[in-house]
N, C-alpha and C positions, 0 to 999 in steps of 0.2 A: 384257651384257644377256641374250644367249642362255643363258649359264650360269645366271643368276638365274631365268629363265623355266623352264628345265629343273628346277631345284631346287624351284620352286613346284609344278610338275606332279607331281614325285616326292612332295612333301609331301602333296598332295591324294590321291595313290594310297595312301599309307600311312594317311591318315585314313580313307579308305573301307575299306581292309583291316581296320583296327582295329574299325570299326563292324560289319563283317561277322563278325569273330571274336566280338564281344560277343553277336550274335544266335545264332550257332551254339553258343556255350558255354551260353547259356541254354536252347537246345533240348536239348542233350545232358544237362543236369542237371534237365530238367523232370520226369523220372520219379522215382518213389520210390526205385528201386534201379537201378543200372547193370548191364546184362548184359555178357557178354564182347564182343559186337559193338560196343556203345557205347564200351567201353574201347579197343577196337582202332581205332575211328574217331577217338577223341580223340588216341591216340598218333600216328596217321597225320597228323592236323592239326598236331601239334607238330613233326613232322619237316618238314612243308611250310613252316612258319613259318621254321625254321632255314635251309632251302634258299633261300627267297626273300630272307632277310636277307643271306646270303652272296652271292647273285646281285647284289643291289643294291650291295653293298659292292665287289664285283669290278668292276662296270661304272663306278662312280664313281672308282675308284683311278687308272687310267691317265691320266685327264684332268688330274689335278693334277701329273703328272710329265712333261707335254709340254715339250720344250726350246724355248727362245725362238729365233726365226729370227735369224741373224747378218747384219749389214749387209754388202753387197758392197764389196770394196776395190779389185779390179782387174776388167778386162774379162773375164778367164777365170773369175773367181768369179761374175760376173753370169751367164755361160753355165751354170755348174754349179748355180746356184740356181733356174734356170727350172723344172726338174722339181719342185723343192719347191713352187714357186708353183702348179703344176698340181695337186699332191697335196693342197692345202688343202681344196678343195671335196670331194674323195673322203673325207677324214676326217670332214667334216660329214655326208656321206651315211652313213658307217659309224656315226657317233654316233646319227643318227636311226634307223637299223636296230636298234641296241642298245636305244634307248628304246622302240621298237615291240615288241621282244622282251620287255622287262620288263613293258610294258603287257599283252601277251598272257598272260604267266605269272600276273600278278595277277588279270586278268579271269577266268581259269579258276576261281579260288576263289569268284567271285561267281555261278557257275552254280548253279542250284537242285540240292540234294542229295536224291536219291530215298531216302525212308525204307525201312528194312528191313521184312520181313514181320512180324517180332516187334514192332516199334514200331507198325505198323499195327494188329495184333491188339489190343495194349494200348489204343490210342487208340479203336478202334471199340467195344471191349467196355467202355469207360469204367472200366478197372481192375477189372472184375468177376472174381470168383475161382471161381465155380461156374456151369457151363453144362449144360443138358439139351438134347438134340437128337433129333428123329425120324430114322429111318434111311432109309425109302423116299423116293426122289426128292431127298434131300439128300446122303446118303452113297453109296447104291446106285443103279445104273441102273434097277433095277426100281421100279415105282411103286405096287404093291399086293401084299397077301398072295396074291391069286389068281394074279397074274403070276409070283410066286416059285415057286408050286407046279408050274408047267408047264415051268420051266427046270431044267437039270441042276445048275447052280451059280449063286450070286449073283455080281454083278460090282460091284466098288467103282469109283466114278467117278474116273478118274485125275486129272482137273483139280482135284478137291477134296482130294486126299490130302495135299498139302503144307500146306494151310490147316488141315486136321484135326489133323495132327501138331503144328503150331505151337500150336494151342489146347490140346492135351493137355500140352504143356510148360509152359504158362502158367496153365491153369485146371484145375479139378477137373471133368472131362467125364463125363457119363453119356449113353449112347445107349439109346434105347428104341423099341420097335415092336410093333405088333399082328400076330400070326401065327396061322395056322390049325392048325399041328401041330408036333410036336417036330422033324420033319425040316427044316422051314423054319428053326427056330432054329439047327440045325447048319449049314445052308447059309450063314446070315449070319455066324456065328462063324468058319467056315472062310474066307470071303471076306475078313473083316477080318484074320485071322491071315496069310493069304497076301500081303496088301498091306503087312504089316509094322507094322500099327497097334499090336499088342501088344508088339512088340520095340523099334521105333524111338521110339515115343511113350510117354506116361505112362498109357495106358489099359490096364486089366486086364479080363479076361472077366467078373468079378463086377460091373462097371459097365455091362454090356450087359444091359438089362432087357427082358423080353417079357411081353405081356399078350394077352388075347383080345378086348378091346373098346377103342374110342376113349376111353370113360370111364375105363378102367384106365390109359391113358397120362396122362390129366389128373390122376388120383390120384397117380401116381408123381411128377409135377412138383410138385404141392402139398406132398407129403411131403418132397421134397428141398429145396424153397425156394431155387431157383437165382436168380442175378442176371440170367441170360438164359435164355430158352427159344426154341428154333428149331423151327418146324413148318410144315407145308403145309396143314393143315386150318384154315380160318377159324373154324369153330365152336369148336374147341379153344382157339384163341388168344383168342376172345371170352370164353370162360368163365374163362380164366386171367388176363385183363387186370387184374382187381382185386387179384390176389394176387402177380403176378410184376412185378418192377421194369421189366424190358425184355423185349420179344419181337421176333423176326424172322420175318416171313411170307415163305416161299420160294414164289414164284408166277411162272410164265413170262409172265403178263400183268400189266400195271400196274393196280393197284387203289387205291382210296381208303383212307386210313388209318382203321381202325375205332376207334382210340384213340390218345391222345398218346404212349403208351409202346410202340406197335406199329409197327415199321419193316417195309419190304418190299424184296425184291430178287429178280431172276430166279434167282439161285443163290447158294450160300454163298461161292464163290470171287469172284463179282462184287461181293458186298457188301464184301469186303476188298480189292478193286481188283486182283485177280490176272488178270483178263481185260480 
C-alpha cells in the first residue's frame, strides 16, 4: 500500500513538472527570434530534465532489489534477526528522506524564473525597433543646458548605463538634446564615449543629435518616426502624442497620463525594473 501511494505521489510530481515545462517552453518561444541567452536557458533546462530523470530512476531502483527476510529456524537465528527487525523502521525513514529530497529537487523547478534584461526590454518596448531619447535627466546627471555650461564635464548616470546599452543592442537608438554652444556638445559626446556607449553598444556619434530649441527636438522626433520617444518635457510629449506610437515621460513625481499612448516613470531604469 505504501509503495502504491509513493508511486501515485511520484506520478503527480511528474505531471506537475510536465505542465511546468509546457509553460516555460511557450515562454521561451514567445519571441520572434531567440537570442543566445534564451538558447542557453533552454539548454540548461534540458540538462535539468535529464538530471531529474536519473535521480528519480536511481531512487526507485534499490527498493525493487530489497531481499526478503528469512524465517528464523533456531534460537540463535532469532537473536541474529533482532537487529534486522530494528532496522526496518530506519529504512522507512531513509525512504521518506529520499522522497523529500526528490520533492525538493522538483519544487525548485517550479520557482518563478526571473527574466533577463534583454527579455524585459523587448517586452516593455513592445518589439519596437526605433527609439528616440532626450539626454538631460534621462542619460546624464545634468538637468539642463545651463547646468551643463557650469560644470567641467558631463556625467552619465551609472544606473541607466546597462539599460541604455541593452536598448542599443536591440533597437535603433537616437539621442538628442538642446544645447547652448559647441562646447556643450563636446562634453556630452565625451561623457558618452568615456562610459563605453559607443564601443560596447550599437550607438554611433552620428546618432547623437543637437539642436538649439525644444521645437527642434520635436522636429527630430517627427522626422525619425520612432516607435518610442522618451522625454522629460510634458509639452514636447503632448505635441508628439498624435504622431508617435508610444512615449515615455520621465518625471520624479507621479503625474496623470496625458494620452493613452504616453506612459510615465521616475527614471528609465525603473521603467525596465532595474531598481
